[in-house]
C-alpha positions, 0 to 999 in steps of 0.5 A: 671241402678238404674232405672233399679235395682228399677223396678227389686226390684219392680218386686221382691217384688210383685213375691215373690212366684216365687222368692222363686220358690214355687208358680207354676203350671209347665209345665214338658218338659221345667222346668226351671233350677232354679226350678228344683234347688230349688226342690232339696234344698228341697230334691228332689232327682231324676234327671231332666230327671227321671221327664219327659224324660225317660221311668222311667219318674214320668210323666209317671204314671200320667193320665188325668182321663176322662176331669176333674180330675187327677189320677195315675196308681200304679201297672203293672196291670194298676190300677189307683187311682183317688179321690172318687169325680171323680168317683162320677158318675161312682159309681152312674150309677152302682147304684140302690135302691137294690145294692147302690154303692154309699152308701154302697161301691164296691169291685171287687173280680176278673178281671171279676166283674170290672165294665166298665163305659161309656164316661170315659177314661184315657190320658197319656201324651206322648210329648209336644212341643213349635210351637209359632215360626212356627206359628210366621212364618206363619204370625200368629201375624198380622192376626185377630182372625177369621184367627188365628183359622183358621190357628191354625185348619190347624196346629193341623189337619197336626200334628195329621195326623203326629203323626197318621202315627207314631203310629194310638193310639196317638192324639194330641192339641194345646192350648194356654200358656200365654194368648195367647203369646205361643202355645204349641202342646201336644200328648197323648195316650188315653186308653177308656175302663176304669172300677170300681175296687173299692169304699169305702162308700161315707159317707168315700169318702165324709166325712163331706160332704159340712160342711168340704168342703174347711175347715181344719182340714180333714179326707175325704178319697177321692179316688176310684179306676179303672183299664185300659184295653187294647187290648190284642194283642198290649197291646195299645189303644181299645174301650170297648169289653170282650175280652180286658186285663188288661195294662201293663204300662212300669212304675207305681208310687211306693206307700210309706209307710214311710210316711212324716215329717214336712218340707219334700219335696212335689210334685204333678203332674196333670191335673189343669183346669183353673187359671187366675193369669195374669188377670187384676183388672178390670176382678177380679172385674168383676169375684167377682161382675158379676160371683161369688157373682150372682152364689153363690146366685142362687146356695143356693136357687137351691140346697135348693130344691134340698137337700129337695127331696133328703133326703126324697128318696133314690132314687132321691138321687141317680139320683141327688148325683153327680149334687148336689155335682157338684153344692154345690162345685162351690157355695162354691168356689165362696162364698170362693173366693170372701171372700178372694178377699176382705180380701187379697185386691187382686183387690187393690194389682193387680191395685197397679202392674198395675200402675207399669207396666204403668211407666215400659211402660213410661220407656222403650216404651214397648208395647206402643200404644197397651197395653193401661190401660183406654182403658180396663176398658172402654171395661170391664165397656161396658160388666159388666151388660151383664155379670152379667145377663149372669150368673144370666141366666145360673145359673137359666135356662141352665141345672136347670132341663129336661124341661129347658134343653129340651126346650132350646135343642128345640130352638137350632134344629129349622132350621135357616132362609132361610133352605131349608129343607121342614120338619125337626123333632126331638123327645126326648128319654126317659130318665125318670131314670135320673131325678124326676118330682117333683124334677125338677118342684120345682127347676125350679118354685123357680129359675124362682121366684128368676130370677124376685126378682133378676134381679128387685133388681139387674138388675133394666133395664131389661125387664122380659121375657113375660111369667111371665104376663103369671104367674100373670094373668093366674096362680094368680102369683103362679109359680108352677102352671104355671110349672105344666101346661108347663110340662103338655102340652108343647110337649117338656115333650112328649118323643118319639113323633116327633116335626115338627120344624117349627115357624107355628107348634110350634107358640101356645106351651108354652113351645116353646114360653118359651124357646124363651122368655128365649133365647132371654135374653140370646141373648141380653147379648152375642150380648154386650159380644161379641162387646167388647171380642176380644179387652178385650182378646188382652189387658189382653194378652198384660198385660200378655207380660208386666209382663212376660217382666217386670220381665225376670229375674224370672221364669215364668208359664202360667195359668192352661189349662187342660194340665199336671203341676207339683207344689211342696212345703213342708208338713206343716201347717199354722196359722188357726185363730192365732193358728198353725194348724197342718200338719196332722189329725189323727184317733181319730179327724174322731172318734170325728166327727163320734160321732157328726154324731150320735148326728145328724150332718148328713155330720159325718154320717158313717157306725158303722164299720168305727168308730169301724175299726179307733178306733182301738188302734193298726193300725200295718203298717199303723202306722206312725213310727214318730208321732205314729198315724194312719194319714189320711189327711196333708197338704202341700203349693203346688199350685194346683186347680180344675181338681188336684182332684186326682193328686198323690202327690209325696216325695222326692224320687218320690214315693206316700204319698197320693192323692190332693183332696181339699184346704183350704178356704185361698186357695179360691183366688188361681185361682187369687193370690197365697198366700204362707202363707195361701194356702194349697193343702190337700192330703189323706194319701196313708196308710189311703187309703190302710187300708181302701181298707185292713181292710173295703174292705178285698181287699187283691188281690189288695194291692198284686198287689200294693206290698204292704205286 
C-alpha cells in the first residue's frame, strides 16, 4: 500500500495542472464532475446541463469556423464573431486595389450588401458519443492498422446513413482520442452560405503585426463579423442562393458590457486544432530538431523575399497578405516553441516521467511486452534524418511558388505504370490573378539555393537533385536565371495548354524533369518514415494508455483534434521579466504605439482616425466600471492552441466578454507542455470590438441586432 501511495504522489506531482483542474481541453458531453465542481469554485454559475445538454446550452452558440478557426453566434439573425485573421482570406479575396477592404475595412449597411464567400462554412456540434466499446466488440483491438481503417470507414458510413435518415442536414465523423485508445463519433449541422458583414482595417485587426505576434502587452482588435444564411423555408442549411435568408438560431451568446477583474472566472469553448501533450521525450526531440528548427530557418528565407515584393506593390500585397501571415505565424511559433522546450527543460522532464512509468510497469506488469522504451528510442532514431529532410523538402518545394505547385501536381497526374489508359491529358487553368511571377521566381530561386546549403550543412550524406548540376554547368551557378528558364520553356506554366501525360511526351520538358528530381527526394524520405510509422504510433498509444492508468485517480483530457473543447481558468497576469504583466491593456497604450508607428515602426502604423478615436477623454458605455479605463485586450490562463482563434471567452454567468486570438511567448510550448504559471491566453475585449463597430463603423443596425444599447 505504501508503494502505491508513492506512485500516486509522483503522479500528482507531475500532474499539478490536472490536480488543480485548470489545464485541459475538455470534451463537453462527458465533462468530469470534478472539473465542473472546480469551475463552480472559480465562479461559474450555469448548471451542468446548461453547458451541453439543454436547448439554450452555451455550446449551441459556438461554431467550427470553416475548418480552421472557431466562432460564436451573437444575434437572433445569425451574426457570427470570429477573429480578423480567421476572416483574413475572405476579406482579401473581396479586395481589389480600387476597393481594398483589407486596407480600409468593410461594412455592409444592408443585408443585400453582405458578401458571399466560396468554400466557407460554419458547423454546429449537435451530439458526441464514445464508440470505443462498440468497436472493441467488432474485434478492433485485434486488427492491424489497415483492418482498423477499413472498419472505421464502414462504421462511419453506417452512422452517417443513420443520422441522414433522422435529418438530412446532419453529418457525422469519427475521430481518435487519447492517441487512438478511444474513438468518439460527433454529429454536426453545417451551413455553407456564410457572408462577410463587417471588418475593421487590417491595421487594427492585425495591429502590431509580427512585432507583437505571440507577445504581451497587446492592443490588437482581432475580429471580423459574418452572417449565416439559411433556407427560407426550413431555416436549415442550403447552398448559396440570393433567396436565402438570415439564419434564426435557437440560442446565441449574450454580450456582456460588465467586463471582468483579476481573479474572475473565464472560459473558452472552441475547436483547438492539435496538441501532443502525451508525446514521448523522443517525439519532442524530433519535433524540436527535425521539424521546428528547419521550418523556422527556411520560412525566414522565404518571408524576407515575400515582404520585399509586398511592400513595393499594393496589388502584390493583396495577393499574398494571407499567405505571408500564415507562413510567418508558424515561423514564429517554431522559434518560440523550441526556445520554450529548452528553457523549461521539457525533454528532460518527459524523460524523468518515462522513467517513473517504467518503474510502474515493473511493479504492476501493466503493458509489459507492449510498451518498450528502448524500442521507441530506436524507432525514432531510424526515422530522424528522413523526417528532418522531409521537413526541409516540404518547406522548400511544397506550394512555395506557383511553378512548384504546378510541377508537383503534374507528377501526381501521371498515370501509374501498367495503366490501360492510352491517352491522358491535363491542362492548368489560368489563375494568374492569384500570384505574381516576379515574387514567385525570387522565392523559388532563394529556396533552391537555401536547400543546397541546408542539405550540405545538416544532411551531408544526401545527394542533391540533378538540376543543381544544370544550374552550375549551364547557368554559371545563377539559380535565378535557371528559374527564369524553367518558367519560360516548361509546359508547366502554359495555362490552358493540353499536356499529354506520358513519359515520352514530357521527356525533354525541364519542368517535368525538375519535378521528378524533387519528388525523388521526398519519396526516399517517405519510404524510411513509413517503414516505422505504425510502430511509433503504437508505442505512443501505449504510452498514453500507461499515463492515464498510472494517474487513474485524476481526470484526463484527450489531445486536441479539432473537435469542440472547453477550457477554463481565471483572468490574471503573470511575471514578465520579473515584473507583473498586468491583466489588461487600455487605450493610452495603443496611442503610444501608434506614435511609434508615425516614427517608422511599420507594424504600429494605423489610420489617423483610429488614433483620434482611441485618444478620447471619455469612452462612455465602453469604459470599464472597475478601472475607469477603455480596456482593449486581456489575459487569462485558459488552455488554448491553434484552431482556438475566434473562440468565445465567457464569464462566470456564461456571457461573452471577448474572443481568444493569441497566446503569450511562454505559451508556445503548450502544444506539448502546459505551464499554468506562465502560459496565457490573450483575448480581445468585447467592448473594444463594439466600440470600433460603433465609433468607426457607425454600424448601428448591427449593435441593435446584438442587443447593445
